[in-house]
C-alpha positions as CSV (number, residue, x, y, z in Angstrom):
1,M,26.6,-18.6,-15.2
2,I,24.5,-21.1,-13.2
3,P,25.3,-20.6,-9.5
4,D,26.7,-23.4,-7.6
5,L,23.8,-25.3,-6.1
6,I,23.3,-27.8,-3.2
7,E,20.4,-30.1,-3.2
8,I,18.4,-30.2,0.1
9,P,16.5,-33.5,0.5
10,A,12.8,-33.8,1.0
11,G,11.5,-34.4,4.5
12,Q,10.8,-32.9,7.8
13,F,12.7,-30.5,9.9
14,L,12.0,-28.1,12.8
15,L,11.1,-24.6,11.8
16,G,11.2,-21.7,14.3
17,D,12.4,-21.0,17.9
18,N,10.3,-20.7,20.9
19,A,12.9,-18.3,22.4
20,L,12.2,-15.8,19.5
21,R,8.8,-13.9,19.7
22,D,8.3,-13.8,15.9
23,A,9.5,-17.4,15.2
24,T,7.1,-19.2,17.7
25,P,5.8,-21.8,17.9
26,Q,8.7,-24.1,16.8
27,H,7.0,-26.8,14.8
28,S,7.7,-29.7,12.3
29,L,7.5,-28.9,8.6
30,E,7.7,-31.2,5.6
31,L,9.3,-29.8,2.5
32,A,9.8,-31.2,-1.0
33,A,13.3,-31.4,-2.2
34,F,14.9,-28.3,-3.8
35,R,18.3,-26.9,-4.6
36,I,19.7,-23.7,-3.1
37,G,22.7,-21.6,-3.9
38,K,25.8,-22.7,-2.1
39,F,26.8,-19.1,-1.8
40,P,24.8,-15.7,-2.0
41,V,24.8,-14.2,-5.5
42,T,28.2,-12.6,-6.0
43,N,29.1,-9.3,-7.8
44,R,30.6,-11.4,-10.6
45,E,27.4,-13.4,-11.1
46,Y,25.2,-10.3,-10.9
47,A,27.4,-8.5,-13.5
48,E,26.2,-11.0,-16.0
49,F,22.6,-10.0,-15.4
50,I,23.6,-6.3,-15.9
51,A,25.5,-7.1,-19.0
52,D,22.6,-9.0,-20.4
53,N,20.5,-5.9,-20.1
54,G,18.8,-7.2,-16.9
55,Y,17.7,-3.7,-15.9
56,A,16.1,-3.2,-19.3
57,R,13.7,-6.1,-19.0
58,K,10.2,-5.1,-19.6
59,N,8.7,-7.2,-16.8
60,F,11.5,-7.0,-14.3
61,G,10.3,-9.9,-12.3
62,S,6.8,-8.5,-11.7
63,A,4.6,-5.6,-12.9
64,M,5.2,-3.9,-9.5
65,G,8.9,-4.4,-9.9
66,A,8.7,-2.9,-13.3
67,R,6.9,0.2,-12.0
68,W,9.4,0.6,-9.2
69,L,12.4,0.4,-11.5
70,E,10.8,2.9,-13.9
71,S,10.3,5.4,-11.2
72,R,13.9,5.3,-10.2
73,K,15.8,4.9,-13.3
74,I,18.2,2.5,-11.6
75,I,20.8,0.7,-13.7
76,A,22.9,-1.0,-11.1
77,P,22.9,-2.0,-7.4
78,G,23.6,0.5,-4.8
79,F,27.4,0.3,-3.7
80,W,28.2,-1.2,-7.1
81,R,31.2,1.1,-7.3
82,D,32.1,1.1,-3.6
83,P,35.5,-0.7,-3.1
84,Q,34.3,-2.1,0.3
85,F,31.5,-4.0,-1.4
86,N,32.3,-4.6,-5.1
87,A,35.0,-7.3,-5.3
88,P,33.9,-10.1,-7.6
89,R,33.5,-12.8,-4.8
90,Q,31.9,-10.5,-2.4
91,P,28.0,-10.9,-2.3
92,V,26.1,-8.4,-4.3
93,V,24.5,-5.9,-1.9
94,G,22.4,-2.8,-2.4
95,V,19.7,-4.9,-4.2
96,S,16.0,-4.5,-3.5
97,W,13.6,-7.5,-3.3
98,Y,12.4,-6.5,-6.9
99,E,16.0,-6.7,-8.2
100,A,16.5,-10.1,-6.5
101,L,13.2,-11.3,-8.0
102,A,14.2,-10.1,-11.5
103,Y,17.6,-11.9,-11.3
104,G,15.8,-15.1,-10.5
105,E,13.4,-14.6,-13.5
106,W,16.4,-13.9,-15.7
107,L,18.0,-17.1,-14.7
108,R,14.8,-19.1,-15.2
109,E,14.5,-17.8,-18.8
110,K,18.2,-18.0,-19.7
111,F,18.6,-21.6,-18.5
112,S,15.0,-22.9,-18.8
113,R,15.1,-24.2,-15.1
114,Q,12.9,-23.3,-12.2
115,F,15.0,-20.7,-10.5
116,R,13.4,-18.4,-7.9
117,L,14.0,-16.9,-4.5
118,P,13.7,-19.4,-1.6
119,S,10.9,-19.3,0.8
120,E,11.9,-18.6,4.4
121,A,11.2,-22.2,5.3
122,E,13.5,-23.4,2.6
123,W,16.1,-21.1,3.7
124,E,15.9,-22.2,7.4
125,K,16.0,-25.9,6.4
126,A,19.2,-25.3,4.3
127,A,20.7,-23.5,7.3
128,R,19.6,-25.9,10.1
129,G,19.5,-29.2,8.3
130,D,17.4,-32.0,9.9
131,R,19.1,-31.5,13.3
132,A,16.6,-31.1,16.3
133,A,16.9,-27.4,17.0
134,Q,20.4,-26.0,16.5
135,I,20.8,-22.2,16.8
136,F,23.4,-21.5,14.1
137,P,24.3,-23.4,11.1
138,W,27.2,-25.1,12.8
139,G,25.7,-25.8,16.2
140,D,24.4,-23.9,19.3
141,A,27.3,-21.8,20.2
142,Y,28.3,-18.6,18.5
143,D,31.7,-18.6,17.2
144,A,33.3,-15.6,15.8
145,Q,35.5,-17.6,13.5
146,R,32.5,-18.9,11.6
147,A,30.6,-15.8,10.6
148,N,31.0,-12.2,9.6
149,T,28.9,-10.4,12.3
150,A,29.3,-7.1,14.0
151,E,31.2,-8.7,16.8
152,L,34.2,-8.9,14.5
153,G,34.2,-5.3,13.6
154,I,35.2,-5.9,10.0
155,G,32.9,-3.2,8.9
156,H,31.8,-4.5,5.5
157,T,31.0,-7.7,3.6
158,T,33.7,-10.4,3.2
159,T,34.0,-12.9,0.2
160,V,31.3,-15.6,0.3
161,D,34.0,-18.2,1.0
162,A,35.7,-16.5,3.9
163,F,34.2,-18.6,6.6
164,P,34.2,-22.2,5.5
165,R,33.8,-23.4,9.1
166,G,30.4,-21.7,9.1
167,A,28.9,-24.2,6.6
168,S,25.5,-25.6,7.4
169,P,24.9,-29.3,7.7
170,Y,24.4,-29.5,4.0
171,G,27.4,-27.6,3.1
172,V,25.7,-24.3,2.4
173,M,27.9,-21.3,3.1
174,D,27.5,-17.8,4.4
175,L,24.0,-18.5,6.0
176,A,25.0,-16.7,9.2
177,G,26.3,-13.0,8.9
178,N,27.8,-11.1,6.0
179,I,24.4,-10.3,4.4
180,F,20.7,-10.4,5.2
181,E,19.1,-12.4,2.4
182,W,15.7,-11.7,0.7
183,T,13.3,-14.6,0.7
184,R,10.0,-14.9,-1.2
185,S,8.0,-14.9,2.0
186,K,5.9,-12.0,3.2
187,W,6.2,-10.5,6.6
188,G,3.0,-8.5,6.1
189,A,1.6,-5.1,5.0
190,N,2.2,-3.6,8.3
191,W,6.1,-3.4,8.9
192,Q,5.5,-3.0,12.7
193,A,3.1,-6.0,13.2
194,L,3.8,-9.5,11.9
195,E,1.0,-10.7,9.6
196,F,2.3,-14.1,8.6
197,A,3.0,-15.8,11.9
198,Y,3.7,-19.5,12.5
199,P,2.8,-22.2,12.1
200,Y,3.9,-21.8,8.6
201,R,1.6,-22.5,5.7
202,A,2.8,-22.0,2.0
203,D,-0.9,-21.7,0.9
204,D,-2.0,-18.8,3.1
205,G,-0.8,-16.0,0.7
206,R,2.7,-15.5,2.4
207,E,4.5,-16.8,-0.8
208,E,2.5,-14.6,-3.4
209,I,4.4,-12.2,-5.5
210,P,2.2,-9.2,-6.0
211,G,1.9,-6.4,-3.4
212,S,4.1,-4.0,-1.5
213,A,4.2,-6.0,1.7
214,A,7.5,-6.3,3.7
215,R,9.4,-9.5,3.0
216,V,11.2,-11.7,5.4
217,M,15.0,-11.4,5.5
218,R,17.2,-14.1,7.0
219,G,20.8,-14.6,8.0
220,G,22.0,-11.5,9.9
221,S,24.9,-9.5,8.5
222,W,28.3,-7.8,9.0
223,F,26.4,-4.8,10.5
224,N,24.1,-6.8,12.9
225,S,24.9,-8.7,16.0
226,A,25.2,-12.6,16.3
227,R,21.6,-12.8,17.7
228,E,20.2,-11.7,14.3
229,A,22.4,-14.5,12.7
230,R,20.4,-17.3,14.4
231,V,18.8,-19.6,11.8
232,S,15.3,-18.8,13.1
233,H,15.6,-15.1,13.3
234,R,13.0,-13.4,11.1
235,A,13.9,-9.8,10.0
236,R,12.0,-7.8,7.5
237,Y,12.5,-4.9,5.0
238,L,10.1,-3.3,2.6
239,P,10.6,-4.7,-1.0
240,G,12.3,-1.4,-2.3
241,S,14.9,-1.4,0.4
242,R,18.6,-1.3,-0.7
243,A,21.4,-1.3,1.9
244,S,24.9,-2.5,2.1
245,N,23.9,-5.5,4.3
246,I,21.2,-6.7,2.0
247,G,21.7,-9.4,-0.7
248,F,20.1,-12.7,-1.7
249,R,20.8,-16.2,-3.0
250,V,18.7,-18.4,-5.4
251,A,16.7,-21.6,-5.1
252,E,15.5,-24.1,-7.8
253,M,12.4,-26.2,-7.7
254,L,12.9,-29.9,-8.4
255,T,9.2,-30.8,-8.8
256,P,7.5,-30.2,-12.2
257,A,7.2,-26.7,-13.3
258,E,4.3,-24.8,-11.7
259,P,3.2,-21.2,-12.2
260,I,4.3,-18.8,-9.5
261,V,1.2,-17.9,-7.4
262,G,-0.3,-14.5,-8.3
263,N,2.7,-13.6,-10.4
264,E,2.1,-10.4,-12.5
265,I,4.0,-10.1,-15.8
266,R,3.9,-6.8,-17.7
267,K,2.9,-7.5,-21.4
268,E,4.5,-5.8,-24.4
């Protein structure tokens, strides 16, 4: 099935937060219109990828992804059979960046539409809207009734529609807490040192697919504090990481189809 999508209009917004070391300087950025998943990808949606032999795909999103998969013989996400995390409307978790990338490629081919992972800039615009500098999707003050963060003590993911009052200005859900979400964007080759700092430039290599660089994660999670659920907080994981607080959502390009920069596809 095609995920529920929300269109984010073209225009400027404020990216970053001068109070966060890795998200400074805050600056204005212009983005083209795009669509983004209203919710993170759920177990029900990901089950269709598995049933359609998603883990048997030769390219698995990229050549490196195919090599990663072949070396591990993985056939499902981590926690796929864990009752704390496997309800149909819970977000799929325990998926690496390679698995998230492969799911987007599968959607592209299945529906002939320009699905992919969002960049971190797209993710932040969907979360913040065009409001000046709000800290959370709903405003500046943390509210435990709007997001599944560690402060609640739930101890696992909730369904993707469990916190309707946490919607962003565009109506995108679950952008704070519940799961950290993979983006296309690179953090850098050195996990300890940020390589791709701000100001954000999409053409400086940070959106290229090949490589083993750590990728930027957004959103915070059920395991993490509200501070990490701020719309500008930039976390990172190595692309092979699979944990019970890691998932993703998809985006869709609305401009004419373009090749993904640097994408490697394993040939038959």
